[in-house]
C-alpha positions as a Markdown table, in Angstrom:
| # | Residue | x | y | z |
|---|---|---|---|---|
| 1 | Unk | 55.9 | 34.1 | 6.9 |
| 2 | Unk | 55.8 | 30.3 | 7.2 |
| 3 | Unk | 53.1 | 30.4 | 9.8 |
| 4 | Unk | 50.8 | 32.5 | 7.6 |
| 5 | Unk | 51.3 | 30.1 | 4.7 |
| 6 | Unk | 50.4 | 27.1 | 6.9 |
| 7 | Unk | 47.2 | 28.8 | 8.1 |
| 8 | Unk | 46.2 | 29.5 | 4.6 |
| 9 | Unk | 46.6 | 25.8 | 3.6 |
| 10 | Unk | 44.8 | 24.7 | 6.8 |
| 11 | Unk | 41.9 | 27.0 | 5.9 |
| 12 | Unk | 41.8 | 25.7 | 2.4 |
| 13 | Unk | 41.8 | 22.0 | 3.6 |
| 14 | Unk | 39.0 | 22.8 | 6.1 |
| 15 | Unk | 36.9 | 24.5 | 3.4 |
| 16 | Unk | 37.5 | 21.6 | 1.0 |
| 17 | Unk | 36.4 | 19.1 | 3.7 |
| 18 | Unk | 33.2 | 21.0 | 4.3 |
| 19 | Unk | 32.4 | 21.2 | 0.6 |
| 20 | Unk | 33.0 | 17.5 | 0.0 |
| 21 | Unk | 31.6 | 16.2 | 3.3 |
| 22 | Unk | 29.6 | 12.9 | 3.0 |
| 23 | Unk | 26.5 | 14.7 | 4.1 |
| 24 | Unk | 26.7 | 17.1 | 1.2 |
| 25 | Unk | 27.5 | 14.4 | -1.2 |
| 26 | Unk | 24.6 | 12.2 | 0.0 |
| 27 | Unk | 22.2 | 15.1 | -0.4 |
| 28 | Unk | 21.3 | 15.2 | 3.3 |
| 29 | Unk | 19.9 | 18.5 | 4.5 |
| 30 | Unk | 17.4 | 20.1 | 6.7 |
| 31 | Unk | 14.0 | 19.5 | 5.0 |
| 32 | Unk | 11.8 | 22.3 | 4.0 |
| 33 | Unk | 8.1 | 22.1 | 3.9 |
| 34 | Unk | 6.6 | 21.6 | 0.4 |
| 35 | Unk | 5.2 | 24.8 | -1.0 |
| 36 | Unk | 1.8 | 25.0 | -2.6 |
| 37 | Unk | -1.4 | 23.0 | -2.0 |
| 38 | Unk | -1.0 | 19.5 | -0.5 |
| 39 | Unk | -2.3 | 16.6 | -2.5 |
| 40 | Unk | -5.8 | 15.5 | -1.5 |
| 41 | Unk | -6.1 | 12.1 | -3.1 |
| 42 | Unk | -4.2 | 8.8 | -3.4 |
| 43 | Unk | -5.3 | 5.8 | -5.5 |
| 44 | Unk | -8.4 | 7.8 | -6.4 |
| 45 | Unk | -9.4 | 8.0 | -2.8 |
| 46 | Unk | -10.1 | 11.6 | -1.6 |
| 47 | Unk | -8.7 | 12.3 | 1.8 |
| 48 | Unk | -11.1 | 13.9 | 4.2 |
| 49 | Unk | -14.1 | 13.2 | 1.9 |
| 50 | Unk | -14.4 | 9.6 | 0.9 |
| 51 | Unk | -16.0 | 7.2 | 3.5 |
| 52 | Unk | -15.9 | 3.5 | 4.0 |
| 53 | Unk | -19.3 | 3.1 | 2.3 |
| 54 | Unk | -17.9 | 4.9 | -0.9 |
| 55 | Unk | -14.8 | 2.7 | -0.9 |
| 56 | Unk | -16.9 | -0.5 | -0.4 |
| 57 | Unk | -19.0 | 0.6 | -3.4 |
| 58 | Unk | -15.9 | 1.1 | -5.5 |
| 59 | Unk | -13.6 | -1.8 | -4.4 |
| 60 | Unk | -16.1 | -4.3 | -2.8 |
| 61 | Unk | -15.7 | -5.8 | 0.6 |
| 62 | Unk | -12.3 | -5.2 | 2.1 |
| 63 | Unk | -9.8 | -8.1 | 2.2 |
| 64 | Unk | -9.1 | -7.3 | 5.9 |
| 65 | Unk | -10.2 | -4.8 | 8.5 |
| 66 | Unk | -8.2 | -3.9 | 11.6 |
| 67 | Unk | -9.7 | -1.9 | 14.5 |
| 68 | Unk | -7.4 | -0.4 | 17.2 |
| 69 | Unk | -8.8 | 1.3 | 20.3 |
| 70 | Unk | -7.1 | 4.5 | 21.5 |
| 71 | Unk | -5.2 | 4.1 | 24.7 |
| 72 | Unk | -7.5 | 4.5 | 27.6 |
| 73 | Unk | -10.7 | 4.5 | 25.6 |
| 74 | Unk | -13.2 | 1.8 | 24.8 |
| 75 | Unk | -15.2 | 3.8 | 22.3 |
| 76 | Unk | -12.7 | 5.5 | 20.0 |
| 77 | Unk | -9.6 | 4.6 | 17.9 |
| 78 | Unk | -8.4 | 3.9 | 14.4 |
| 79 | Unk | -9.8 | 1.5 | 11.8 |
| 80 | Unk | -7.9 | 0.4 | 8.7 |
| 81 | Unk | -9.4 | -1.3 | 5.6 |
| 82 | Unk | -7.4 | -3.2 | 3.0 |
| 83 | Unk | -8.2 | -4.2 | -0.6 |
| 84 | Unk | -6.2 | -6.0 | -3.2 |
| 85 | Unk | -6.8 | -4.3 | -6.6 |
| 86 | Unk | -4.9 | -6.1 | -9.3 |
| 87 | Unk | -1.3 | -6.3 | -8.1 |
| 88 | Unk | -1.7 | -3.3 | -5.8 |
| 89 | Unk | -2.6 | -3.4 | -2.1 |
| 90 | Unk | -4.7 | -0.4 | -1.1 |
| 91 | Unk | -5.2 | 0.5 | 2.5 |
| 92 | Unk | -7.4 | 3.3 | 3.9 |
| 93 | Unk | -7.5 | 4.5 | 7.4 |
| 94 | Unk | -10.0 | 6.5 | 9.4 |
| 95 | Unk | -10.9 | 7.0 | 13.0 |
| 96 | Unk | -14.0 | 6.4 | 15.0 |
| 97 | Unk | -15.7 | 7.8 | 18.1 |
| 98 | Unk | -18.6 | 5.7 | 19.4 |
| 99 | Unk | -19.9 | 4.2 | 16.3 |
| 100 | Unk | -19.4 | 7.2 | 14.0 |
| 101 | Unk | -16.5 | 6.9 | 11.6 |
| 102 | Unk | -14.6 | 9.7 | 10.0 |
| 103 | Unk | -13.8 | 10.1 | 6.3 |
| 104 | Unk | -10.5 | 8.5 | 5.2 |
| 105 | Unk | -7.5 | 10.4 | 6.5 |
| 106 | Unk | -4.7 | 8.1 | 5.3 |
| 107 | Unk | -4.1 | 5.9 | 2.2 |
| 108 | Unk | -1.3 | 3.5 | 1.5 |
| 109 | Unk | -0.6 | 1.8 | -1.9 |
| 110 | Unk | 2.0 | -0.9 | -2.3 |
| 111 | Unk | 3.1 | -3.3 | -4.9 |
| 112 | Unk | 3.4 | -2.9 | -8.7 |
| 113 | Unk | 2.0 | -0.1 | -10.8 |
| 114 | Unk | -1.6 | -0.7 | -11.5 |
| 115 | Unk | -3.4 | 2.2 | -13.2 |
| 116 | Unk | -5.0 | 4.8 | -11.0 |
| 117 | Unk | -4.6 | 2.6 | -7.8 |
| 118 | Unk | -0.8 | 2.7 | -8.2 |
| 119 | Unk | -0.7 | 6.5 | -8.1 |
| 120 | Unk | -0.2 | 8.5 | -5.0 |
| 121 | Unk | 1.4 | 11.8 | -6.0 |
| 122 | Unk | 4.2 | 9.5 | -7.4 |
| 123 | Unk | 3.7 | 6.2 | -9.3 |
| 124 | Unk | 4.4 | 2.8 | -7.8 |
| 125 | Unk | 7.2 | 1.0 | -9.8 |
| 126 | Unk | 8.7 | 4.3 | -11.0 |
| 127 | Unk | 12.4 | 5.0 | -10.4 |
| 128 | Unk | 13.1 | 6.2 | -6.9 |
| 129 | Unk | 14.9 | 9.3 | -8.2 |
| 130 | Unk | 11.6 | 10.6 | -9.4 |
| 131 | Unk | 10.8 | 11.6 | -5.8 |
| 132 | Unk | 14.0 | 13.7 | -5.4 |
| 133 | Unk | 13.4 | 15.3 | -8.8 |
| 134 | Unk | 9.8 | 16.2 | -7.9 |
| 135 | Unk | 10.3 | 17.4 | -4.4 |
| 136 | Unk | 13.9 | 18.6 | -4.2 |
| 137 | Unk | 14.9 | 20.0 | -0.9 |
| 138 | Unk | 11.5 | 19.4 | 0.6 |
| 139 | Unk | 12.2 | 15.6 | 0.6 |
| 140 | Unk | 13.7 | 14.2 | 3.8 |
| 141 | Unk | 15.6 | 11.0 | 3.6 |
| 142 | Unk | 14.3 | 8.8 | 6.5 |
| 143 | Unk | 16.6 | 5.7 | 6.0 |
| 144 | Unk | 19.2 | 4.4 | 3.7 |
| 145 | Unk | 20.5 | 1.0 | 2.5 |
| 146 | Unk | 24.0 | 0.0 | 3.6 |
| 147 | Unk | 25.3 | 1.2 | 0.2 |
| 148 | Unk | 24.0 | 4.7 | 0.9 |
| 149 | Unk | 21.0 | 4.7 | -1.4 |
| 150 | Unk | 17.7 | 6.1 | -0.1 |
| 151 | Unk | 15.3 | 3.3 | 1.2 |
| 152 | Unk | 12.6 | 5.6 | 2.5 |
| 153 | Unk | 11.7 | 9.3 | 2.3 |
| 154 | Unk | 9.1 | 11.8 | 3.6 |
| 155 | Unk | 7.7 | 15.1 | 2.3 |
| 156 | Unk | 5.5 | 17.4 | 4.5 |
| 157 | Unk | 3.3 | 20.2 | 3.3 |
| 158 | Unk | 2.5 | 23.3 | 5.4 |
| 159 | Unk | -1.0 | 22.0 | 6.4 |
| 160 | Unk | 0.6 | 18.9 | 8.0 |
| 161 | Unk | -0.2 | 16.5 | 5.1 |
| 162 | Unk | 2.7 | 14.0 | 4.7 |
| 163 | Unk | 3.8 | 11.6 | 1.9 |
| 164 | Unk | 6.0 | 8.7 | 2.9 |
| 165 | Unk | 7.6 | 6.4 | 0.4 |
| 166 | Unk | 9.7 | 3.2 | 0.4 |
| 167 | Unk | 12.1 | 2.3 | -2.4 |
| 168 | Unk | 13.2 | -1.3 | -3.0 |
| 169 | Unk | 16.6 | -2.8 | -3.9 |
| 170 | Unk | 15.9 | -2.3 | -7.6 |
| 171 | Unk | 15.5 | 1.5 | -7.0 |
| 172 | Unk | 11.7 | 1.3 | -7.6 |
| 173 | Unk | 9.1 | 3.0 | -5.5 |
| 174 | Unk | 7.2 | 0.1 | -3.8 |
| 175 | Unk | 5.0 | 1.8 | -1.2 |
| 176 | Unk | 3.5 | 5.3 | -0.8 |
| 177 | Unk | 1.4 | 6.6 | 2.1 |
| 178 | Unk | -0.4 | 9.9 | 2.0 |
| 179 | Unk | -1.7 | 11.1 | 5.4 |
| 180 | Unk | -3.7 | 14.3 | 6.0 |
| 181 | Unk | -3.5 | 16.2 | 9.2 |
| 182 | Unk | -6.3 | 15.2 | 11.6 |
| 183 | Unk | -8.1 | 18.2 | 13.0 |
């Protein structure tokens, strides 16, 4: 009889440990893909549609331009443009083959909230918990601060579009990157 009672207590303790494990308390889980249509714009820039010429007409000449050749090629690669719009840094990425450039496939916004340019599915400067409220189990925690709080996260839609975000020490969203799948 004593052996049966001990097994019962051991099973209860194991079950309690599983339920209260640090991974469950921290909210870590296998991420799911986000249901529904993926977002198609960030900071008012339409992924897959807007070109550098449209962005230049809207924001003016970029503050900086960075061109990176693809490994093993001299005529293709990525090109990134960066503007400072108020307190918000806006970066747009496209790729090129020969001298022909694709529409924008990636947009990053960072800094403080600044109207439309500070919005990329979520809003710069908003509380970091807004991401977990909006995306739930589809949000994957990428990294954490030593105190256990989320410092960066990622959400992926079924078409391959991803949203990555960074949260500062004050629990505010400080950077958001929306990238569409390149076909």
